[in-house]
DOTOR-41201 format. One record per residue (C-alpha): residue number from 0; residue in three letters; x, y, z. Coordinates in pm, whole numbers, plus 50000, padded with zeros to 5 digits. Layout:
BEGIN
@num = NUM, residuo = ala, u = X, v = Y, w = Z
...
end
This chain:
BEGIN
@num = 0, residuo = met, u = 52099, v = 48641, w = 50691
@num = 1, residuo = ser, u = 52348, v = 48372, w = 50658
@num = 2, residuo = lys, u = 52535, v = 48324, w = 50356
@num = 3, residuo = cys, u = 52354, v = 48134, w = 50087
@num = 4, residuo = leu, u = 52059, v = 48050, w = 50253
@num = 5, residuo = asn, u = 51826, v = 48037, w = 50000
@num = 6, residuo = arg, u = 52071, v = 47833, w = 49769
@num = 7, residuo = ala, u = 52079, v = 47592, w = 50064
@num = 8, residuo = arg, u = 51685, v = 47547, w = 50085
@num = 9, residuo = met, u = 51699, v = 47462, w = 49695
@num = 10, residuo = arg, u = 51908, v = 47207, w = 49760
@num = 11, residuo = ser, u = 51742, v = 47080, w = 50018
@num = 12, residuo = val, u = 51438, v = 47005, w = 49807
@num = 13, residuo = val, u = 51555, v = 46960, w = 49509
@num = 14, residuo = ser, u = 51751, v = 46638, w = 49649
@num = 15, residuo = ala, u = 51460, v = 46527, w = 49849
@num = 16, residuo = pro, u = 51376, v = 46178, w = 49807
@num = 17, residuo = thr, u = 51149, v = 46103, w = 49468
@num = 18, residuo = ser, u = 51027, v = 45746, w = 49584
@num = 19, residuo = thr, u = 51029, v = 45561, w = 49920
@num = 20, residuo = glu, u = 51225, v = 45283, w = 49767
@num = 21, residuo = glu, u = 51516, v = 45597, w = 49745
@num = 22, residuo = ala, u = 51418, v = 45730, w = 50104
@num = 23, residuo = arg, u = 51562, v = 45416, w = 50224
@num = 24, residuo = ser, u = 51916, v = 45382, w = 50019
@num = 25, residuo = pro, u = 52197, v = 45415, w = 50188
@num = 26, residuo = glu, u = 52311, v = 45600, w = 49856
@num = 27, residuo = trp, u = 52060, v = 45850, w = 49892
@num = 28, residuo = lys, u = 52109, v = 45914, w = 50266
@num = 29, residuo = arg, u = 52518, v = 45910, w = 50161
@num = 30, residuo = asp, u = 52472, v = 46173, w = 49910
@num = 31, residuo = ser, u = 52124, v = 46394, w = 49998
@num = 32, residuo = phe, u = 52175, v = 46760, w = 50088
@num = 33, residuo = cys, u = 51856, v = 46755, w = 50225
@num = 34, residuo = tyr, u = 51884, v = 46409, w = 50399
@num = 35, residuo = glu, u = 52202, v = 46580, w = 50568
@num = 36, residuo = cys, u = 51963, v = 46851, w = 50674
@num = 37, residuo = leu, u = 51732, v = 46636, w = 50836
@num = 38, residuo = lys, u = 52019, v = 46462, w = 51042
@num = 39, residuo = leu, u = 52182, v = 46784, w = 51184
@num = 40, residuo = ala, u = 51829, v = 46920, w = 51301
@num = 41, residuo = asp, u = 51715, v = 46587, w = 51483
@num = 42, residuo = glu, u = 52067, v = 46609, w = 51634
@num = 43, residuo = arg, u = 52037, v = 46949, w = 51770
@num = 44, residuo = asp, u = 51851, v = 47040, w = 52072
@num = 45, residuo = lys, u = 51457, v = 47142, w = 52046
@num = 46, residuo = ser, u = 51165, v = 47245, w = 52257
@num = 47, residuo = pro, u = 50863, v = 47056, w = 52265
@num = 48, residuo = arg, u = 50738, v = 47275, w = 52041
@num = 49, residuo = gln, u = 51076, v = 47280, w = 51764
@num = 50, residuo = arg, u = 51048, v = 46889, w = 51827
@num = 51, residuo = lys, u = 50664, v = 46857, w = 51694
@num = 52, residuo = asp, u = 50762, v = 47127, w = 51399
@num = 53, residuo = tyr, u = 51067, v = 46871, w = 51290
@num = 54, residuo = glu, u = 50855, v = 46609, w = 51280
@num = 55, residuo = ile, u = 50608, v = 46752, w = 51057
@num = 56, residuo = val, u = 50891, v = 46827, w = 50813
@num = 57, residuo = ala, u = 51054, v = 46499, w = 50850
@num = 58, residuo = asp, u = 50755, v = 46301, w = 50764
@num = 59, residuo = tyr, u = 50665, v = 46486, w = 50478
@num = 60, residuo = leu, u = 50981, v = 46448, w = 50323
@num = 61, residuo = met, u = 51043, v = 46124, w = 50421
@num = 62, residuo = leu, u = 50737, v = 45977, w = 50374
@num = 63, residuo = glu, u = 50467, v = 46204, w = 50213
@num = 64, residuo = phe, u = 50658, v = 46357, w = 49908
@num = 65, residuo = pro, u = 50797, v = 46027, w = 49757
@num = 66, residuo = ala, u = 50470, v = 45874, w = 49751
@num = 67, residuo = leu, u = 50310, v = 46155, w = 49531
@num = 68, residuo = ser, u = 50280, v = 46111, w = 49193
@num = 69, residuo = glu, u = 50544, v = 46244, w = 48961
@num = 70, residuo = lys, u = 50328, v = 46508, w = 48817
@num = 71, residuo = thr, u = 50201, v = 46644, w = 49134
@num = 72, residuo = arg, u = 50601, v = 46620, w = 49311
@num = 73, residuo = ser, u = 50691, v = 46790, w = 48984
@num = 74, residuo = val, u = 50443, v = 47101, w = 49012
@num = 75, residuo = ile, u = 50582, v = 47152, w = 49375
@num = 76, residuo = val, u = 50931, v = 47105, w = 49286
@num = 77, residuo = ser, u = 50865, v = 47355, w = 49010
@num = 78, residuo = thr, u = 50663, v = 47595, w = 49172
@num = 79, residuo = phe, u = 50910, v = 47638, w = 49483
@num = 80, residuo = thr, u = 51224, v = 47660, w = 49299
@num = 81, residuo = ser, u = 51074, v = 47930, w = 49045
@num = 82, residuo = met, u = 50945, v = 48137, w = 49323
@num = 83, residuo = ile, u = 51330, v = 48103, w = 49533
@num = 84, residuo = asp, u = 51531, v = 48119, w = 49169
@num = 85, residuo = val, u = 51518, v = 48507, w = 49150
@num = 86, residuo = leu, u = 51661, v = 48519, w = 49472
@num = 87, residuo = asn, u = 51966, v = 48315, w = 49349
@num = 88, residuo = arg, u = 52105, v = 48549, w = 49060
@num = 89, residuo = gly, u = 52217, v = 48927, w = 49012
@num = 90, residuo = ile, u = 52129, v = 49194, w = 49246
@num = 91, residuo = leu, u = 51898, v = 49016, w = 49478
@num = 92, residuo = arg, u = 52141, v = 48725, w = 49572
@num = 93, residuo = asp, u = 52401, v = 49010, w = 49654
@num = 94, residuo = leu, u = 52138, v = 49217, w = 49875
@num = 95, residuo = phe, u = 51950, v = 48912, w = 50026
@num = 96, residuo = cys, u = 52177, v = 48595, w = 49997
@num = 97, residuo = gly, u = 52486, v = 48694, w = 50165
@num = 98, residuo = glu, u = 52635, v = 48890, w = 50518
@num = 99, residuo = thr, u = 52464, v = 49199, w = 50594
@num = 100, residuo = asn, u = 52487, v = 49454, w = 50869
@num = 101, residuo = val, u = 52167, v = 49564, w = 50831
@num = 102, residuo = ala, u = 51786, v = 49464, w = 50933
@num = 103, residuo = pro, u = 51479, v = 49596, w = 50929
@num = 104, residuo = glu, u = 51518, v = 49640, w = 51391
@num = 105, residuo = val, u = 51768, v = 49942, w = 51287
@num = 106, residuo = val, u = 51476, v = 50182, w = 51252
@num = 107, residuo = glu, u = 51387, v = 50105, w = 51621
@num = 108, residuo = ser, u = 51737, v = 50265, w = 51740
@num = 109, residuo = gly, u = 51633, v = 50602, w = 51559
@num = 110, residuo = lys, u = 51827, v = 50510, w = 51243
@num = 111, residuo = val, u = 51645, v = 50576, w = 50842
@num = 112, residuo = leu, u = 51665, v = 50287, w = 50609
@num = 113, residuo = val, u = 51660, v = 50385, w = 50243
@num = 114, residuo = ile, u = 51586, v = 50147, w = 50010
@num = 115, residuo = asp, u = 51750, v = 50251, w = 49686
@num = 116, residuo = leu, u = 51642, v = 50058, w = 49403
@num = 117, residuo = pro, u = 51480, v = 50286, w = 49167
@num = 118, residuo = val, u = 51191, v = 50081, w = 48983
@num = 119, residuo = lys, u = 51330, v = 50273, w = 48607
@num = 120, residuo = glu, u = 51678, v = 50131, w = 48683
@num = 121, residuo = phe, u = 51586, v = 49784, w = 48838
@num = 122, residuo = ser, u = 51247, v = 49755, w = 48730
@num = 123, residuo = glu, u = 51084, v = 49401, w = 48801
@num = 124, residuo = val, u = 51397, v = 49323, w = 49061
@num = 125, residuo = gly, u = 51392, v = 49644, w = 49178
@num = 126, residuo = leu, u = 51020, v = 49681, w = 49253
@num = 127, residuo = phe, u = 51043, v = 49306, w = 49381
@num = 128, residuo = ala, u = 51342, v = 49374, w = 49636
@num = 129, residuo = gln, u = 51162, v = 49709, w = 49759
@num = 130, residuo = val, u = 50845, v = 49539, w = 49822
@num = 131, residuo = leu, u = 51010, v = 49250, w = 50021
@num = 132, residuo = trp, u = 51170, v = 49528, w = 50264
@num = 133, residuo = lys, u = 50851, v = 49654, w = 50296
@num = 134, residuo = tyr, u = 50693, v = 49385, w = 50401
@num = 135, residuo = val, u = 50979, v = 49261, w = 50631
@num = 136, residuo = phe, u = 50953, v = 49610, w = 50782
@num = 137, residuo = gln, u = 50602, v = 49589, w = 50878
@num = 138, residuo = arg, u = 50638, v = 49257, w = 51034
@num = 139, residuo = ser, u = 50952, v = 49368, w = 51247
@num = 140, residuo = val, u = 50765, v = 49687, w = 51397
@num = 141, residuo = glu, u = 50419, v = 49460, w = 51421
@num = 142, residuo = arg, u = 50582, v = 49242, w = 51670
@num = 143, residuo = arg, u = 50825, v = 49451, w = 51916
@num = 144, residuo = asp, u = 50752, v = 49530, w = 52216
@num = 145, residuo = thr, u = 50593, v = 49931, w = 52226
@num = 146, residuo = ala, u = 50607, v = 49890, w = 52610
@num = 147, residuo = ala, u = 50977, v = 49844, w = 52629
@num = 148, residuo = asn, u = 51084, v = 50037, w = 52282
@num = 149, residuo = pro, u = 50845, v = 50329, w = 52250
@num = 150, residuo = arg, u = 50993, v = 50500, w = 51989
@num = 151, residuo = pro, u = 50762, v = 50611, w = 51688
@num = 152, residuo = val, u = 50918, v = 50482, w = 51361
@num = 153, residuo = phe, u = 50757, v = 50566, w = 51008
@num = 154, residuo = phe, u = 50760, v = 50428, w = 50655
@num = 155, residuo = trp, u = 50788, v = 50614, w = 50378
@num = 156, residuo = ala, u = 50697, v = 50552, w = 49983
@num = 157, residuo = asp, u = 50682, v = 50747, w = 49721
@num = 158, residuo = glu, u = 50488, v = 50626, w = 49398
@num = 159, residuo = ala, u = 50346, v = 50400, w = 49633
@num = 160, residuo = gln, u = 50139, v = 50236, w = 49435
@num = 161, residuo = asn, u = 50441, v = 50068, w = 49270
@num = 162, residuo = phe, u = 50424, v = 49880, w = 49622
@num = 163, residuo = val, u = 50129, v = 49819, w = 49765
@num = 164, residuo = thr, u = 50009, v = 49479, w = 49853
@num = 165, residuo = ser, u = 49678, v = 49314, w = 49951
@num = 166, residuo = tyr, u = 49849, v = 49303, w = 50305
@num = 167, residuo = asp, u = 49901, v = 49665, w = 50358
@num = 168, residuo = met, u = 49531, v = 49693, w = 50441
@num = 169, residuo = gln, u = 49561, v = 49454, w = 50722
@num = 170, residuo = phe, u = 49890, v = 49647, w = 50846
@num = 171, residuo = gln, u = 49715, v = 49987, w = 50899
@num = 172, residuo = thr, u = 49478, v = 49859, w = 51060
@num = 173, residuo = thr, u = 49732, v = 49815, w = 51359
@num = 174, residuo = ala, u = 49971, v = 50073, w = 51248
@num = 175, residuo = arg, u = 49892, v = 50291, w = 51542
@num = 176, residuo = ser, u = 49925, v = 50039, w = 51836
@num = 177, residuo = ser, u = 50216, v = 49952, w = 51654
@num = 178, residuo = arg, u = 50340, v = 50322, w = 51690
@num = 179, residuo = val, u = 50402, v = 50328, w = 51297
@num = 180, residuo = ala, u = 50346, v = 50666, w = 51089
@num = 181, residuo = thr, u = 50268, v = 50563, w = 50696
@num = 182, residuo = val, u = 50280, v = 50797, w = 50440
@num = 183, residuo = leu, u = 50204, v = 50695, w = 50068
@num = 184, residuo = leu, u = 50247, v = 50939, w = 49762
@num = 185, residuo = ser, u = 50053, v = 50908, w = 49462
@num = 186, residuo = gln, u = 49955, v = 51097, w = 49172
@num = 187, residuo = asn, u = 49553, v = 50965, w = 49185
@num = 188, residuo = leu, u = 49354, v = 50725, w = 49332
@num = 189, residuo = ser, u = 49303, v = 50500, w = 49015
@num = 190, residuo = asn, u = 49710, v = 50394, w = 49029
@num = 191, residuo = phe, u = 49601, v = 50215, w = 49387
@num = 192, residuo = tyr, u = 49309, v = 50065, w = 49228
@num = 193, residuo = ala, u = 49467, v = 49953, w = 48930
@num = 194, residuo = ala, u = 49817, v = 49817, w = 49116
@num = 195, residuo = leu, u = 49568, v = 49595, w = 49379
@num = 196, residuo = gly, u = 49426, v = 49389, w = 49061
@num = 197, residuo = gly, u = 49181, v = 49643, w = 48941
@num = 198, residuo = gly, u = 48771, v = 49520, w = 48977
@num = 199, residuo = glu, u = 48558, v = 49552, w = 49288
@num = 200, residuo = arg, u = 48833, v = 49309, w = 49481
@num = 201, residuo = gly, u = 49115, v = 49599, w = 49416
@num = 202, residuo = lys, u = 48917, v = 49840, w = 49442
@num = 203, residuo = ala, u = 48810, v = 49760, w = 49806
@num = 204, residuo = glu, u = 49155, v = 49684, w = 49904
@num = 205, residuo = ala, u = 49190, v = 50014, w = 49821
@num = 206, residuo = asp, u = 48924, v = 50199, w = 49985
@num = 207, residuo = ser, u = 49002, v = 49984, w = 50271
@num = 208, residuo = leu, u = 49349, v = 50091, w = 50288
@num = 209, residuo = leu, u = 49333, v = 50472, w = 50279
@num = 210, residuo = ala, u = 49036, v = 50442, w = 50504
@num = 211, residuo = asn, u = 49303, v = 50378, w = 50790
@num = 212, residuo = leu, u = 49485, v = 50666, w = 50693
@num = 213, residuo = asn, u = 49379, v = 50971, w = 50906
@num = 214, residuo = thr, u = 49518, v = 51257, w = 50740
@num = 215, residuo = lys, u = 49495, v = 51313, w = 50367
@num = 216, residuo = ile, u = 49656, v = 51594, w = 50125
@num = 217, residuo = phe, u = 49506, v = 51649, w = 49796
@num = 218, residuo = his, u = 49708, v = 51873, w = 49522
@num = 219, residuo = ala, u = 49584, v = 51978, w = 49163
@num = 220, residuo = asn, u = 49457, v = 51683, w = 49022
@num = 221, residuo = gly, u = 49295, v = 51604, w = 48697
@num = 222, residuo = asp, u = 49182, v = 51260, w = 48768
@num = 223, residuo = pro, u = 48833, v = 51270, w = 48808
@num = 224, residuo = val, u = 48799, v = 50908, w = 49014
@num = 225, residuo = thr, u = 49022, v = 51101, w = 49264
@num = 226, residuo = asn, u = 48859, v = 51426, w = 49245
@num = 227, residuo = glu, u = 48513, v = 51271, w = 49294
@num = 228, residuo = trp, u = 48642, v = 51041, w = 49582
@num = 229, residuo = ala, u = 48797, v = 51359, w = 49756
@num = 230, residuo = ser, u = 48462, v = 51539, w = 49742
@num = 231, residuo = thr, u = 48263, v = 51221, w = 49870
@num = 232, residuo = leu, u = 48529, v = 51198, w = 50103
@num = 233, residuo = val, u = 48475, v = 51535, w = 50282
@num = 234, residuo = gly, u = 48111, v = 51479, w = 50263
@num = 235, residuo = arg, u = 47797, v = 51688, w = 50154
@num = 236, residuo = thr, u = 47623, v = 51971, w = 50396
@num = 237, residuo = arg, u = 47318, v = 52170, w = 50346
@num = 238, residuo = gln, u = 47328, v = 52465, w = 50107
@num = 239, residuo = phe, u = 47071, v = 52769, w = 50053
@num = 240, residuo = phe, u = 47059, v = 52873, w = 49687
@num = 241, residuo = val, u = 46891, v = 53238, w = 49627
@num = 242, residuo = asn, u = 46744, v = 53257, w = 49287
@num = 243, residuo = gly, u = 46539, v = 53563, w = 49168
@num = 244, residuo = gly, u = 46417, v = 53702, w = 48844
@num = 245, residuo = asn, u = 46188, v = 53966, w = 48679
@num = 246, residuo = ser, u = 46016, v = 54039, w = 48350
@num = 247, residuo = tyr, u = 45771, v = 54306, w = 48163
@num = 248, residuo = gln, u = 45480, v = 54314, w = 47971
@num = 249, residuo = thr, u = 45437, v = 54439, w = 47614
@num = 250, residuo = val, u = 45354, v = 54790, w = 47599
@num = 251, residuo = asp, u = 45064, v = 54878, w = 47349
@num = 252, residuo = met, u = 45208, v = 55202, w = 47273
@num = 253, residuo = leu, u = 44933, v = 55294, w = 47023
@num = 254, residuo = gly, u = 44630, v = 55182, w = 47264
@num = 255, residuo = phe, u = 44723, v = 55363, w = 47588
@num = 256, residuo = pro, u = 45069, v = 55516, w = 47540
@num = 257, residuo = trp, u = 45108, v = 55705, w = 47894
@num = 258, residuo = met, u = 45031, v = 55388, w = 48085
@num = 259, residuo = arg, u = 45398, v = 55246, w = 48169
@num = 260, residuo = ser, u = 45404, v = 54830, w = 48221
@num = 261, residuo = leu, u = 45544, v = 54739, w = 48598
@num = 262, residuo = pro, u = 45823, v = 54497, w = 48612
@num = 263, residuo = ser, u = 45687, v = 54102, w = 48733
@num = 264, residuo = ile, u = 45970, v = 54038, w = 49007
@num = 265, residuo = asn, u = 46016, v = 53675, w = 49157
@num = 266, residuo = ala, u = 46246, v = 53557, w = 49425
@num = 267, residuo = gly, u = 46282, v = 53250, w = 49651
@num = 268, residuo = ile, u = 46564, v = 53081, w = 49853
@num = 269, residuo = ser, u = 46637, v = 52669, w = 49800
@num = 270, residuo = glu, u = 46796, v = 52421, w = 50046
@num = 271, residuo = ser, u = 47024, v = 52115, w = 49918
@num = 272, residuo = phe, u = 47277, v = 51887, w = 50027
@num = 273, residuo = glu, u = 47547, v = 51951, w = 49795
@num = 274, residuo = phe, u = 47941, v = 51862, w = 49819
@num = 275, residuo = glu, u = 48100, v = 52080, w = 50063
@num = 276, residuo = leu, u = 48364, v = 52089, w = 49783
@num = 277, residuo = gln, u = 48297, v = 52059, w = 49435
@num = 278, residuo = pro, u = 48538, v = 51820, w = 49221
@num = 279, residuo = ser, u = 48607, v = 52135, w = 48995
@num = 280, residuo = val, u = 48787, v = 52234, w = 49324
@num = 281, residuo = phe, u = 49091, v = 52017, w = 49292
@num = 282, residuo = thr, u = 49107, v = 52070, w = 48958
@num = 283, residuo = ala, u = 49200, v = 52452, w = 49030
@num = 284, residuo = leu, u = 49502, v = 52408, w = 49291
@num = 285, residuo = arg, u = 49775, v = 52627, w = 49197
@num = 286, residuo = arg, u = 50104, v = 52358, w = 49090
@num = 287, residuo = gly, u = 50358, v = 52559, w = 49204
@num = 288, residuo = gly, u = 50640, v = 52662, w = 48990
@num = 289, residuo = phe, u = 50788, v = 52941, w = 48841
@num = 290, residuo = ala, u = 50391, v = 53061, w = 48714
@num = 291, residuo = asn, u = 50293, v = 53062, w = 49076
@num = 292, residuo = his, u = 50586, v = 53223, w = 49285
@num = 293, residuo = gly, u = 50692, v = 52851, w = 49385
@num = 294, residuo = glu, u = 50366, v = 52774, w = 49593
@num = 295, residuo = val, u = 50149, v = 52457, w = 49588
@num = 296, residuo = asp, u = 49804, v = 52475, w = 49694
@num = 297, residuo = gly, u = 49667, v = 52178, w = 49869
@num = 298, residuo = ile, u = 49359, v = 52061, w = 50045
@num = 299, residuo = val, u = 49394, v = 51901, w = 50393
@num = 300, residuo = phe, u = 49185, v = 51683, w = 50542
@num = 301, residuo = gln, u = 49153, v = 51443, w = 50878
@num = 302, residuo = gly, u = 48876, v = 51274, w = 50970
@num = 303, residuo = gly, u = 48780, v = 51333, w = 51393
@num = 304, residuo = arg, u = 48887, v = 51661, w = 51364
@num = 305, residuo = arg, u = 48752, v = 52038, w = 51335
@num = 306, residuo = phe, u = 48995, v = 52334, w = 51230
@num = 307, residuo = arg, u = 48973, v = 52652, w = 51426
@num = 308, residuo = ala, u = 49038, v = 52843, w = 51136
@num = 309, residuo = asn, u = 48713, v = 52744, w = 50910
@num = 310, residuo = gly, u = 48530, v = 52480, w = 51207
@num = 311, residuo = arg, u = 48536, v = 52237, w = 50890
@num = 312, residuo = ser, u = 48704, v = 51892, w = 50875
@num = 313, residuo = trp, u = 48924, v = 52024, w = 50574
@num = 314, residuo = ile, u = 49149, v = 52351, w = 50489
@num = 315, residuo = arg, u = 49315, v = 52484, w = 50284
@num = 316, residuo = arg, u = 49694, v = 52570, w = 50299
@num = 317, residuo = thr, u = 49959, v = 52710, w = 50067
@num = 318, residuo = phe, u = 50292, v = 52520, w = 50070
@num = 319, residuo = arg, u = 50628, v = 52668, w = 49932
@num = 320, residuo = gln, u = 50836, v = 52476, w = 49735
@num = 321, residuo = arg, u = 51228, v = 52492, w = 49745
@num = 322, residuo = asp, u = 51418, v = 52741, w = 49531
end
């Protein structure tokens, strides 16, 4: 990333002409950073595509932008500068607007890139930086040539609800072809619904995202939304229920004391499609710790697979915590 690139972008916008007369003015052309950038870009060698792109930008800044009403133009400038200003201050300026020796492409050589900006410490700034890094990582691995560089890479996010965006849904649909393994950790499903805006749209985006994660591991959970979703995911099966009972008639001891009443017995079998794993199963899984000798229970689910141990798409496993 070139030094002060975002600052240059801001200067080019705030120094753009505010009227057609100013755009023609020799004084403005002499002092304007915007005009200086356009002039340098015009002098550089360009491909036919770059030439077309340059002409569109130049026409907008020199013809369309100055002709806008003052109110419309001020809205455009304010929107742009407010969006980019956060990168021109504090830790984000240090991380994104100076010299760097790291880029998302380093993972293609087997390196692990850790973005250590805890949300509890850096608040919205840390959140913004990590989401930005995640996005550029996704775009980087999507455009790489997997035939030339087939190394599998992974994306790992703890407290993943803090970093999900609407683009994740689109990314996960093609992540496998990009040879990317994604691991998202969160306490419950409701976190994802809330992070993606809530309502039907947030729910649809979260469900779409999770549907593209083939392996799911459920641990002890007290959230009914998550537990019912997990039960629905595993599915229903035909189950048989046995019922039975018996009853006795009242004996008339005064009439015929030597006659004993015989019991009336009934039994039957019924069938029904019920959850293979009831929601209550997930509330009773062991959480580890001293009381459970460091053992954590989990339900592992994989779509399209049958585990040999039980012939089902899910299996119960115990994980050992580190001492």
